[in-house]
N, C-alpha and C positions, 0 to 999 in steps of 0.2 A: 406691768401695766395689766391693769384689768382687761378682760375680752369685752367688756360692756362700753368700756371708755374707748376702745380703737375707732369705732367709727365717729363718736364725737370728734376725737383728736382729728382724725382727716379733715369731717366738714370745717373745725375751726381753721386749720392748716390752708384749705379751700378758700374761705371766706377770705383769709388774711392775704393771699397770694393775689385774689380779685383785687383786693382793697388797695394793695401795693401797685398794680397795674393803674387803677382808676388816678390813685394820687398821682404817680408819675406821670401820666398823661395830662392830667389837669394842671401839673406844674408847668406842664412844656406849653399848654396853652396860655397862662399866666391867668393869677387869681385875681386881679385888680384891688379894688378898695371895695369897701362896704357901700359906701356912696354910689360908686361906679364900678362895678362887679365885671369882670373878665370873662372870657368863655370859660375858663376852667374853673370856676368859682361852685358852681353846683355839682359839675362833677368831683371835685375835692371834697363837699358836702357827705357826696354817696360814699366816698373812700373813707372817711369818719365813720360814717353810719354803718359801713362794713366792717370795719376794724373794732368798733364797739360790740357788733354782732359777735365776731371769732373770740374776743375775750369773754363775753358772757357764755358762749358755749361752752367754753374749756373750764372757766371757773365752774359751772353748773355742773360737767362730768366729774370734776374732781370733787365736790361737794357731796356726791352720790355714797351710800354706804356700800363696802365693799360687796356683800352678797344680795341687797334687796334691791337698789337702784330705786327710782320715784315712778310711781305708777302713772301709767299713759293717761292724760287728762280727758280724751274724748270715750273713754271705757273700752277701747280697742285693746285688745292684747299685743303687747309689741313683740314680734317674731324675732327682735335681735338682729336682722340682716339687714345691710343697707343696699337701697333698691338704686343701683349706679346710674339706671336709665331716666330716672326721675331727677337724681342731681345732674346728669348731662342735659337733660332736655331743659331745665331751667335756667342753667350758665348759658346755653345756645340760645334761648330766649331772649334772655340778658343781656347777650353779646350782639345780639340781634340790631338793639337801640342805637349803639355807635357807628355799628358798620353800616347801616343804612338809614338813620335817622335824617341825615343832611341831603340824603337824596329824595327819600319818600317823605319826608315831614315828620318831626318828632311826635306830634302829637297821634297821628295814625299809626308811626311805628310803636310807640308805647301800646296802644290799643290793642294792636296786634300782638306784641310780646306777650301781654297781660292774659290773652284770650289762650294764647299757647301755653303758658305757664297753669293756667285752670287747669287746662285740658289734662297737661302733664302730672298735675298734681292729683287729680282724681274727680273732677267736675264731672258728674255722669251726662248731664244733657249740653249739647252744645249752645243753646238756647242760652242757659246759666251761662255759659264762659263767655258767649258774646255779649251779653248785657252787662256783664261784669268788666269787660275789658273796654268798652265802648264808654261805659260810665266813668270809669276811671279816666280816660281820655278826654272827655268831655269835661270832667271836674278838673283837669290839669290845663286847659285850654281856658276853663274861665277864673281858674286863680292866677294862672300866670301872664296870660295874655290881656284880659279882660281886668282883673282885679289891680294886678302887680303891675302892670304894662311892660313885662318883659318878653319882647320878641322872641319867641321859639324857631326855631329852623322849619321853613315851611316846603323847603325841598324844592328841585328842579323841576318836581311835576307840579309844583303850587298849590299841595295837598296842605291841609292844616299842621 
């Protein structure tokens, strides 16, 4: 296996494990039907997206040429090292949603998770991370609660 492909295989495997976890939990909650979706419907969609992301990462790592690889898109040189603390930080923030979403409220938990993910991934200012996270939370509330009339857990605290 090429040295440059190892991090991609690790990322693809991690995404697949997370997808299988979400999928198993979603099936345990029940999918329901398209007309009357169950509690596990949207987590199952997340599992499908994570599986597709895993396959995409793996296929892209296999398409690269043995010596060259693909140039970075943002113009920053790839140092070839995996930043494990970023991977762990994003996974921890993602797992925050199912861990405390029912207690704190889904929209608030999503917003806080996105703020944390933005900071872990390198957003320099807290204000930008907060604007990003809470804009995503507001959009989630508008789309699901107002537009689609899908009740999201407001938690025992009564937050959004």
